[in-house]
N, CA, C and O atoms as CSV, one atom per row, in Angstrom:
chain,resi,resn,atom,element,x,y,z
A,1,UNK,N,N,0.830,-1.196,0.000
A,1,UNK,CA,C,0.000,0.000,0.000
A,1,UNK,C,C,0.874,1.259,0.000
A,1,UNK,O,O,0.553,2.256,-0.646
A,2,UNK,N,N,1.972,1.188,0.731
A,2,UNK,CA,C,2.873,2.338,0.802
A,2,UNK,C,C,3.442,2.664,-0.582
A,2,UNK,O,O,3.527,3.830,-0.967
A,3,UNK,N,N,3.832,1.619,-1.327
A,3,UNK,CA,C,4.383,1.826,-2.664
A,3,UNK,C,C,3.344,2.451,-3.597
A,3,UNK,O,O,3.677,3.313,-4.411
A,4,UNK,N,N,2.100,2.022,-3.479
A,4,UNK,CA,C,1.023,2.591,-4.290
A,4,UNK,C,C,0.825,4.066,-3.972
A,4,UNK,O,O,0.641,4.876,-4.880
A,5,UNK,N,N,0.861,4.417,-2.706
A,5,UNK,CA,C,0.705,5.819,-2.307
A,5,UNK,C,C,1.866,6.665,-2.829
A,5,UNK,O,O,1.655,7.782,-3.300
A,6,UNK,N,N,3.084,6.140,-2.749
A,6,UNK,CA,C,4.245,6.880,-3.246
A,6,UNK,C,C,4.143,7.080,-4.759
A,6,UNK,O,O,4.455,8.158,-5.265
A,7,UNK,N,N,3.707,6.043,-5.484
A,7,UNK,CA,C,3.540,6.158,-6.928
A,7,UNK,C,C,2.478,7.197,-7.279
A,7,UNK,O,O,2.663,7.990,-8.202
A,8,UNK,N,N,1.367,7.192,-6.544
A,8,UNK,CA,C,0.303,8.174,-6.785
A,8,UNK,C,C,0.804,9.585,-6.501
A,8,UNK,O,O,0.561,10.500,-7.288
A,9,UNK,N,N,1.495,9.763,-5.396
A,9,UNK,CA,C,2.029,11.080,-5.037
A,9,UNK,C,C,3.039,11.566,-6.086
A,9,UNK,O,O,3.038,12.740,-6.457
A,10,UNK,N,N,3.894,10.661,-6.557
A,10,UNK,CA,C,4.857,11.018,-7.602
A,10,UNK,C,C,4.131,11.440,-8.879
A,10,UNK,O,O,4.531,12.406,-9.530
A,11,UNK,N,N,3.078,10.726,-9.235
A,11,UNK,CA,C,2.295,11.088,-10.418
A,11,UNK,C,C,1.630,12.442,-10.280
A,11,UNK,O,O,1.605,13.223,-11.232
A,12,UNK,N,N,1.093,12.729,-9.105
A,12,UNK,CA,C,0.448,14.034,-8.876
A,12,UNK,C,C,1.472,15.159,-8.979
A,12,UNK,O,O,1.209,16.184,-9.608
A,13,UNK,N,N,2.630,14.973,-8.367
A,13,UNK,CA,C,3.672,16.002,-8.422
A,13,UNK,C,C,4.146,16.208,-9.864
A,13,UNK,O,O,4.340,17.343,-10.300
A,14,UNK,N,N,4.332,15.110,-10.598
A,14,UNK,CA,C,4.742,15.209,-12.001
A,14,UNK,C,C,3.694,15.945,-12.827
A,14,UNK,O,O,4.036,16.805,-13.640
A,15,UNK,N,N,2.425,15.614,-12.626
A,15,UNK,CA,C,1.351,16.305,-13.341
A,15,UNK,C,C,1.323,17.789,-13.042
A,15,UNK,O,O,1.109,18.603,-13.940
A,16,UNK,N,N,1.539,18.149,-11.777
A,16,UNK,CA,C,1.585,19.569,-11.404
A,16,UNK,C,C,2.746,20.284,-12.076
A,16,UNK,O,O,2.576,21.374,-12.624
A,17,UNK,N,N,3.920,19.676,-12.037
A,17,UNK,CA,C,5.099,20.310,-12.645
A,17,UNK,C,C,4.898,20.496,-14.142
A,17,UNK,O,O,5.174,21.570,-14.676
A,18,UNK,N,N,4.422,19.463,-14.820
A,18,UNK,CA,C,4.203,19.569,-16.264
A,18,UNK,C,C,3.157,20.637,-16.584
A,18,UNK,O,O,3.295,21.361,-17.571
A,19,UNK,N,N,2.127,20.739,-15.769
A,19,UNK,CA,C,1.097,21.755,-16.005
A,19,UNK,C,C,1.634,23.159,-15.759
A,19,UNK,O,O,1.315,24.088,-16.501
A,20,UNK,N,N,2.448,23.313,-14.721
A,20,UNK,CA,C,3.011,24.633,-14.405
A,20,UNK,C,C,3.898,25.138,-15.537
A,20,UNK,O,O,3.831,26.313,-15.900
A,21,UNK,N,N,4.737,24.250,-16.104
A,21,UNK,CA,C,5.624,24.698,-17.177
A,21,UNK,C,C,5.019,24.483,-18.568
A,21,UNK,O,O,5.704,24.586,-19.586
A,22,UNK,N,N,3.721,24.181,-18.583
A,22,UNK,CA,C,2.918,24.101,-19.808
A,22,UNK,C,C,3.462,23.101,-20.833
A,22,UNK,O,O,3.583,23.403,-22.020
A,23,UNK,N,N,3.783,21.911,-20.342
A,23,UNK,CA,C,4.189,20.817,-21.215
A,23,UNK,C,C,3.050,19.806,-21.299
A,23,UNK,O,O,2.245,19.717,-20.372
A,24,UNK,N,N,2.963,19.047,-22.383
A,24,UNK,CA,C,1.924,18.012,-22.447
A,24,UNK,C,C,2.192,16.940,-21.397
A,24,UNK,O,O,3.344,16.611,-21.110
A,25,UNK,N,N,1.137,16.410,-20.838
A,25,UNK,CA,C,1.284,15.401,-19.792
A,25,UNK,C,C,1.903,14.122,-20.354
A,25,UNK,O,O,1.550,13.693,-21.452
A,26,UNK,N,N,2.820,13.516,-19.609
A,26,UNK,CA,C,3.456,12.277,-20.075
A,26,UNK,C,C,2.609,11.047,-19.759
A,26,UNK,O,O,3.107,10.070,-19.199
A,27,UNK,N,N,1.335,11.100,-20.119
A,27,UNK,CA,C,0.410,10.006,-19.833
A,27,UNK,C,C,-0.639,9.958,-20.927
A,27,UNK,O,O,-0.893,10.966,-21.587
A,28,UNK,N,N,-1.252,8.799,-21.129
A,28,UNK,CA,C,-2.309,8.735,-22.139
A,28,UNK,C,C,-3.489,9.618,-21.738
A,28,UNK,O,O,-3.952,9.544,-20.600
A,29,UNK,N,N,-3.980,10.452,-22.657
A,29,UNK,CA,C,-5.034,11.402,-22.313
A,29,UNK,C,C,-6.445,10.832,-22.324
A,29,UNK,O,O,-7.391,11.516,-21.934
A,30,UNK,N,N,-6.595,9.601,-22.760
A,30,UNK,CA,C,-7.946,9.052,-22.895
A,30,UNK,C,C,-8.060,7.701,-22.197
A,30,UNK,O,O,-7.058,7.070,-21.860
A,31,UNK,N,N,-9.290,7.279,-21.990
A,31,UNK,CA,C,-9.555,5.997,-21.351
A,31,UNK,C,C,-8.962,4.816,-22.128
A,31,UNK,O,O,-8.428,3.904,-21.497
A,32,UNK,N,N,-9.028,4.788,-23.464
A,32,UNK,CA,C,-8.390,3.662,-24.169
A,32,UNK,C,C,-6.886,3.564,-23.909
A,32,UNK,O,O,-6.348,2.459,-23.834
A,33,UNK,N,N,-6.213,4.679,-23.772
A,33,UNK,CA,C,-4.788,4.650,-23.463
A,33,UNK,C,C,-4.517,4.056,-22.093
A,33,UNK,O,O,-3.589,3.266,-21.916
A,34,UNK,N,N,-5.331,4.442,-21.134
A,34,UNK,CA,C,-5.197,3.901,-19.783
A,34,UNK,C,C,-5.521,2.409,-19.778
A,34,UNK,O,O,-4.848,1.628,-19.106
A,35,UNK,N,N,-6.548,2.015,-20.524
A,35,UNK,CA,C,-6.897,0.596,-20.617
A,35,UNK,C,C,-5.752,-0.196,-21.236
A,35,UNK,O,O,-5.515,-1.340,-20.848
A,36,UNK,N,N,-5.038,0.396,-22.195
A,36,UNK,CA,C,-3.885,-0.263,-22.797
A,36,UNK,C,C,-2.781,-0.516,-21.788
A,36,UNK,O,O,-2.177,-1.588,-21.782
A,37,UNK,N,N,-2.515,0.456,-20.940
A,37,UNK,CA,C,-1.493,0.294,-19.907
A,37,UNK,C,C,-1.895,-0.809,-18.930
A,37,UNK,O,O,-1.065,-1.633,-18.547
A,38,UNK,N,N,-3.153,-0.824,-18.533
A,38,UNK,CA,C,-3.641,-1.875,-17.631
A,38,UNK,C,C,-3.532,-3.243,-18.311
A,38,UNK,O,O,-3.184,-4.233,-17.668
A,39,UNK,N,N,-3.831,-3.295,-19.612
A,39,UNK,CA,C,-3.706,-4.544,-20.363
A,39,UNK,C,C,-2.278,-5.049,-20.409
A,39,UNK,O,O,-2.041,-6.251,-20.290
A,40,UNK,N,N,-1.325,-4.149,-20.581
A,40,UNK,CA,C,0.088,-4.541,-20.582
A,40,UNK,C,C,0.464,-5.142,-19.231
A,40,UNK,O,O,1.149,-6.163,-19.170
A,41,UNK,N,N,0.018,-4.513,-18.159
A,41,UNK,CA,C,0.308,-5.013,-16.815
A,41,UNK,C,C,-0.261,-6.416,-16.623
A,41,UNK,O,O,0.445,-7.320,-16.175
A,42,UNK,N,N,-1.547,-6.599,-16.963
A,42,UNK,CA,C,-2.171,-7.905,-16.779
A,42,UNK,C,C,-1.549,-8.953,-17.701
A,42,UNK,O,O,-1.423,-10.116,-17.320
A,43,UNK,N,N,-1.162,-8.551,-18.903
A,43,UNK,CA,C,-0.493,-9.489,-19.807
A,43,UNK,C,C,0.802,-10.017,-19.215
A,43,UNK,O,O,1.094,-11.208,-19.318
A,44,UNK,N,N,1.584,-9.133,-18.592
A,44,UNK,CA,C,2.835,-9.584,-17.977
A,44,UNK,C,C,2.571,-10.490,-16.785
A,44,UNK,O,O,3.314,-11.445,-16.561
A,45,UNK,N,N,1.523,-10.207,-16.016
A,45,UNK,CA,C,1.179,-11.053,-14.872
A,45,UNK,C,C,0.698,-12.428,-15.327
A,45,UNK,O,O,1.026,-13.437,-14.701
A,46,UNK,N,N,-0.074,-12.477,-16.410
A,46,UNK,CA,C,-0.539,-13.757,-16.951
A,46,UNK,C,C,0.659,-14.581,-17.428
A,46,UNK,O,O,0.714,-15.789,-17.195
A,47,UNK,N,N,1.615,-13.931,-18.094
A,47,UNK,CA,C,2.809,-14.628,-18.552
A,47,UNK,C,C,3.584,-15.205,-17.375
A,47,UNK,O,O,4.019,-16.355,-17.429
A,48,UNK,N,N,3.765,-14.423,-16.309
A,48,UNK,CA,C,4.461,-14.915,-15.124
A,48,UNK,C,C,3.731,-16.118,-14.520
A,48,UNK,O,O,4.370,-17.074,-14.080
A,49,UNK,N,N,2.412,-16.074,-14.497
A,49,UNK,CA,C,1.604,-17.153,-13.938
A,49,UNK,C,C,1.763,-18.425,-14.785
A,49,UNK,O,O,1.929,-19.515,-14.237
A,50,UNK,N,N,1.713,-18.292,-16.111
A,50,UNK,CA,C,1.840,-19.433,-17.007
A,50,UNK,C,C,3.259,-20.006,-16.929
A,50,UNK,O,O,3.441,-21.223,-16.974
A,51,UNK,N,N,4.248,-19.140,-16.814
A,51,UNK,CA,C,5.640,-19.567,-16.772
A,51,UNK,C,C,5.930,-20.450,-15.555
A,51,UNK,O,O,6.824,-21.293,-15.614
A,52,UNK,N,N,5.203,-20.276,-14.469
A,52,UNK,CA,C,5.446,-21.069,-13.271
A,52,UNK,C,C,5.053,-22.535,-13.453
A,52,UNK,O,O,5.509,-23.389,-12.693
A,53,UNK,N,N,4.212,-22.845,-14.452
A,53,UNK,CA,C,3.787,-24.224,-14.692
A,53,UNK,C,C,4.742,-25.013,-15.571
A,53,UNK,O,O,4.590,-26.227,-15.703
A,54,UNK,N,N,5.718,-24.356,-16.174
A,54,UNK,CA,C,6.645,-25.051,-17.076
A,54,UNK,C,C,7.870,-25.521,-16.364
A,54,UNK,O,O,8.748,-26.124,-16.980
């Protein structure tokens, strides 16, 4: 839980800094982009799970 909070806080600070200096955010701007990132994460977890059976 602590790692999740630190990651969230880092993301908020990064978003603030990028907004202050008027740069585009380094993140997908739409829900499909976010869904893609979540898909990549789950794909790697599925691979790790399958790899344990070999």
